[in-house]
TORLO-388571 format. One record per residue (C-alpha): x, y, z; residue in three letters. Coordinates in steps of 0.05 Angstrom, whole numbers, plus 5000, padded with zeros to 4 digits. Example, Ala and Ser with C-alpha at 12.3 -4.5 7.8 and 13.67 -1.06 7.14 Angstrom:
524649105156ALA
527349795143SER
! end
This chain:
404247864813MET
411148174817GLU
417047754797ARG
422547724848LYS
429647724822GLU
434547234851ASN
440147564891PRO
446747594854LYS
451347024872LYS
458747124876ASP
462846744826LYS
467346194853TRP
473746594843TYR
471347264872GLU
472847124946PRO
479846874927TRP
480947474882LEU
478647944936LEU
483647644985GLU
489247784936LEU
487448474911THR
483348764968GLY
476849154958PRO
475549474890PRO
478850144883TRP
475150724851ARG
479151324875GLY
484851704843PRO
492151534855ILE
494452024908PRO
499252414864VAL
495653064876GLU
489853284919LEU
482953374890GLY
479954054876GLU
475654324931CYS
468354174911PRO
465254734952TYR
467155314907GLY
467656004939GLN
465955985012LEU
462356545049VAL
465856785113TRP
460857265144ASP
458457165215ASP
452456755193GLN
456256275148HIS
462956185183THR
460955535217ALA
458355245151GLU
464655455114ALA
469155155167LEU
465254505164ARG
466154495088SER
473654575097VAL
473754015149PHE
469853545104ASP
474453695045TYR
480953585083VAL
478652945117THR
476052675052SER
482752795016GLU
486952495072VAL
482251895075ASP
482851795000THR
490351795002VAL
490651335063ARG
485650835033ASP
490050794971TRP
496050595013PHE
491850105053ILE
489849744989ARG
496949744963LYS
499349455029ARG
494048905026HIS
496248694957VAL
503648694974ALA
502448315039TYR
498047785006SER
502847624949TRP
509047694992GLY
506347205044LYS
504846684990ARG
511646754958LEU
515246685025ARG
511046075041LEU
512945744975VAL
520345934985ALA
520545645056ILE
517145005033THR
521944934975ALA
528045035020MET
525344515068ALA
524344035010ALA
531444164986ALA
534043945054GLY
529743315056VAL
530743064985ILE
538042834995PRO
535642425054LEU
530142115014LEU
534941894960THR
538341445012GLU
531641115027VAL
528441104959TRP
533541074902PRO
527941274853SER
528241984883VAL
533142384841ARG
538042874875PRO
536543384821ILE
530043524857GLY
533943884912ALA
537144354861SER
530344504831LEU
527444654899ALA
533145144914VAL
532045474847ALA
524645544861LEU
526045864929ALA
530946344898GLY
525946524844PHE
520646684897CYS
525447134935PHE
527347474870LEU
520047604854LEU
518847884923ASP
524648364915ARG
523148544843GLN
515948734858PHE
517849064924ASP
512948654965LEU
516148565034SER
519449245033ASN
513049545006GLY
508949285065VAL
513649615115ALA
513850265075ARG
506250295065HIS
505050145139THR
509450725159LYS
505751195112THR
498950945135ILE
500751075208LEU
503351775191ALA
496951945152LEU
492651665208THR
496252115257GLU
495052725213GLU
487752545207LEU
486752445282LEU
490353095299ASN
486153485249PHE
479753185276LYS
481853395346ALA
483154095320ASP
476154095290TRP
472953905356GLU
476754475390ALA
474254945336GLU
467154705346ARG
467854865420LEU
470355555402SER
464455655355LEU
459455475410SER
462655985457SER
463056525404GLY
470656545404LYS
472156215338SER
478856335305ASP
477456135233ALA
484256375207LEU
487955915255THR
483755325235PHE
484855465161LEU
492355465174ARG
491754795208LYS
487754525149ALA
493154765101LYS
498554455144ALA
494853785144THR
494353785068LEU
501653985061ASN
503853435109ASN
499652925070THR
503253115006LEU
509953065041GLU
508352365065HIS
506552164994VAL
512852474967GLN
517152125019ALA
513851465001GLU
515151574927ALA
522451774939SER
523751154981GLU
520350714929TRP
524551014874LEU
531050914912ALA
529250194927THR
527350074854ARG
533850374828GLN
537949954876ALA
534249324855THR
535249464781MET
542649614792LYS
543648964830ASP
540148564775MET
544448894721GLU
550748714759GLU
548447994768ARG
546747934695LEU
553548214675ALA
556947694719VAL
552747144689LEU
554247364618GLU
561647374635GLY
561346654661ARG
557546424600LEU
562546774554GLY
568346444591ALA
565045774585GLY
564445844509ASN
! end
């Protein structure tokens, strides 16, 4: 008699962790496109359709890989940013209510309002430092641009299939469109990286200026 194995049960923290981090990622970071896995293609009359299909599969796979990477990054930034904003809003609301509560219950200390404001400021600082809210907007723009590239290329492929069926295929034109799609994908990644770097440098500069002001005040106090 065969022994049946019990199905694997998810651990208690896995659904919560999945909500924060998104699905597990196993692809490369889209710094550069992968090498074409099809090797040298044959372009005679009998193999042109197969070669074009290989090019189509390669380009769509690469664009999908890059887009999925940004989708996961957006999910992480959105999840953490939403939680930090919720905590900050709650803390600011508590800071406004605590002074009123001190009039009703003398046991409530006014210092709680200051702590609540500090907590809200800390949450906003974390959001800015880790580029969460800005990252969501930036990733969304890149995802939409990559989706447009993918849809346009798939439309070009369907037009090429129609040309193949009628015997009027223009393989060179389709290859140029495939190259343009890959180049545009890399340009979108480069634009995303440049915008992230500019935001990061501005954040670090602002923090350095604030720390310098704080050090000056502490030095004046001593």
